[in-house]
C-alpha positions as CSV (number, residue, x, y, z in Angstrom):
1,M,9.2,-174.5,-109.6
2,T,8.9,-170.9,-111.1
3,L,7.1,-167.5,-109.7
4,Q,5.1,-165.9,-111.3
5,S,3.3,-162.7,-111.4
6,S,0.6,-160.1,-112.4
7,P,-0.6,-156.8,-111.7
8,A,-4.0,-158.4,-112.2
9,V,-5.7,-161.3,-110.6
10,T,-6.9,-162.5,-114.2
11,G,-3.5,-162.0,-115.3
12,P,-1.8,-162.8,-117.9
13,F,1.3,-163.9,-115.9
14,V,5.0,-164.1,-116.6
15,D,7.7,-166.0,-114.9
16,D,9.1,-163.2,-112.3
17,L,12.6,-162.7,-112.8
18,T,13.2,-161.0,-109.6
19,A,12.0,-163.9,-107.0
20,T,15.0,-165.8,-105.7
21,V,14.0,-169.8,-105.1
22,N,16.1,-171.9,-102.7
23,V,14.6,-175.2,-102.4
24,N,16.7,-176.3,-99.2
25,T,14.7,-173.5,-97.1
26,R,11.8,-173.8,-99.2
27,T,11.7,-170.3,-99.5
28,I,11.1,-167.5,-102.1
29,T,11.9,-164.1,-101.8
30,I,10.7,-161.2,-103.8
31,P,12.0,-157.7,-103.2
32,T,9.1,-155.4,-103.0
33,A,9.4,-153.0,-106.9
34,G,5.5,-150.5,-104.9
35,L,3.4,-152.2,-107.2
36,S,0.8,-154.5,-105.8
37,L,1.2,-157.7,-107.6
38,F,-0.6,-161.3,-108.0
39,Y,1.4,-164.3,-107.4
40,R,1.2,-167.9,-108.3
41,L,3.7,-170.9,-108.3
42,E,4.3,-172.9,-111.1
43,A,5.5,-176.6,-110.4
44,M,5.5,-180.2,-111.2
45,A,3.4,-181.2,-107.6
46,P,1.6,-179.7,-105.6
47,V,2.9,-177.2,-103.2
48,N,1.0,-175.5,-100.2
49,I,2.4,-171.8,-99.1
50,A,3.1,-172.3,-94.8
51,S,3.5,-168.5,-94.7
52,I,3.5,-165.2,-96.1
53,S,5.8,-162.4,-94.5
54,L,7.1,-159.0,-95.2
55,A,10.3,-157.6,-93.9
56,G,12.7,-154.5,-94.8
57,G,11.1,-154.2,-98.6
58,T,11.2,-158.0,-99.4
59,V,8.4,-160.7,-99.1
60,T,9.1,-164.1,-98.4
61,I,7.0,-166.9,-99.2
62,T,7.6,-170.2,-97.0
63,Y,6.5,-173.6,-98.8
């Protein structure tokens, strides 16, 4: 699974190299960079996002 980001909702999207994907805890963490970005997940199978939270300068996506 890869997290991609873009400054525009229409793209272009590129792999976000600052993201950490943990398949054991089913979380993705991204440090906030001060910019507004749009994200999408690229995966081999459908993925449901369960929650998104922001704490201590880190965005955590749980899937």
